N, C-alpha and C positions, 0 to 999 in steps of 0.2 A: 504494500500500500504506500509506504514511504517513497519507494523508488518511482512509482507511478506519478505521485505528486511532484517529485523532483524532475522527472522527464517532462511533465506538462509545463513546469515553470522554466525549464531550460532544455529545450529539445535538441540543442546542438551538443550537449554533453554526451560524448560517445561512450565513456566509461559507464555512466548510469544507464544508458540505453542497452549496452551489452549485458549488464547485470540483470536488468529487468527482463531482457530476452531470455536469459538462462532460467530465470524464475518462471516465466511463462511456459518455457519449453518443458520444465519439470512438472508443472501443473498439468500441462497437456498430456504428458506421458502417463500421469496417474489418474486422469479423469476417466470416469466410467462412461459418461455420456459422450457420444460422438460429437454432438453439437458443441459442448464445452471444450472438448479436445481441439476441434477445429478453430474455435475462438482463440484459444491460447496459442496454438501453433501459428495461426495467421498473425496474431499480435507479435510473436517473436520474430517472424519473417519480416514484418513491417519495420520493426525496430532495427533489424540488421540491414535490410536492403531498401527500405522506403517503399512507397506505393508506386507501382508501374503506371506510366502515363498511357492513357488509352485514347488520346485525341485522334480523330480521324478514323477510328475503328467503327464508327457507327453505333457505338454502344455495345450492349451485350448480345446483339443479334448476329448470329453467324449465318452463313449462306444456307445451311441446311434448314435453319428455322425459317428463313425467308421463303425458301422454295416450298415449304409446306404450310405457309400462313395464308388463309383465305383473305381475299381483298377486303371484305367487310371488317375483319379483325384488324387488318393493317390500318384501315381508315379510322377505326376507333382509337387505335394507338396514336395516330397522328393528332386526333382531337385532344388526347391527353398531353401530347408534346406542345400543343399550342400555348404560347405565352399570352395569357389574357391581357396583361398590361400593355404589351407591345401591340396587340391586336385591337386595342380600344379605338373606336371610331373608324375602323377599317371595314369596308364591304367589298368582298371579292367573290366571283363565281367562275368556276372552271369546269369545262367538259373534259372528261377523260375517256378515251377509247382504247381498250386493251386488245391488241392484235392477236395475242396467243389464246385468250379465253373468249374473244369476240363478245365482250360485254362493254357496256357504257355506264359511266357514273357521272354525276354532277356533284361537285363539292362546293359548298357555299359557306363563306365566312361572313357572319353578321352578329353584332352585339357581343363580340369576343367569344363566339361559339362557332365551332366547325361542325357542320352537318353534311351528310352525303345521302344521295339517292341512287339506288341501283336501277338501271334500265331507263333512266330519264336523262334528257339532255336539255339544258337551259337554252332558251331561244336567243338570248343575247349575252353570252359569257364574255368575261374579260379576256380569256384565252382558251384555246382548245388544244389538247395534246393527244397525239396518237403514238402509242408505244407499247412495249410488252410489260408485263407485270413486274418482272425482276428489275428491269431498268428503272421503272417508277420507284420501286422500293429503294434502290441504290441512290437515286437522286434525292428522294425525300429524307433519307437518313444522312445525307451529306457525304456519302462515300464516292459519288460521282458528280461531276460538274454538268449542269444542264447544257451549256453551250458546247462542251466537248462531245456530249452524247448526240447533240443535234448535228454537229459537224461529221460525226461518224455514221450518220444516217439511222441512228437508233430511235430518234424522237423527231416527230413532225409537229411543229407548233404553228398555230394560226392565231391571230389576235395579238394582244399585248404581252409579249414575252417578259418584259420587265415587271409586269404585274405579278406573274407567277414567281419570278425570282424574288420579288419583295415578299410574297407569301412564304417562301422557303426560309427567309430570315426571321419569320415570326415563330418558327419551331425551335423549342429548346433542345439543346444537345446535352443529354444526361451523361454524367460522369459515373460509370458503373463502379469504378475502383475508388474508394474513399478511405480516408484515414480512420483506423479503428482505435489505435492506442496513442497516437501522437497528434498534437494540435495541427 
């Protein structure tokens, strides 16, 4: 307990961090609960090696997860990623046509809320995109650049491309790896 307070007060003190890491490691080895074991050993690893940077990784979603995620679920996920404060007073509507599944969606941003409708197309959208599902996932997660994908022929955009790019900036990028035992 004393070492934990010492590390929190002075996170640059390598000697205290190493001592606390040894203590956590021993607690992890003796823990009967696998959850507590993982907490302790993760804490020890963080004290010794720090937290790995995951910027540009698109969060915790790997390609297998994306390949198996239905579009409705992904659009719900995007609505969670929408930063309501940034989206305040913004109204945007986009038509999405997915070439691989031959489905259409309208996504609508209004009152800091993102809604979507399957099988419907807005009559006057800000922009319309035609692309495959995985390309859309990669662009929305920030793993791929919209302009590069358009230049590569993976995306066709009509309407105001800048408006869709502005929409992408309203989505928060979650940091899946966070500090557990250090400030």
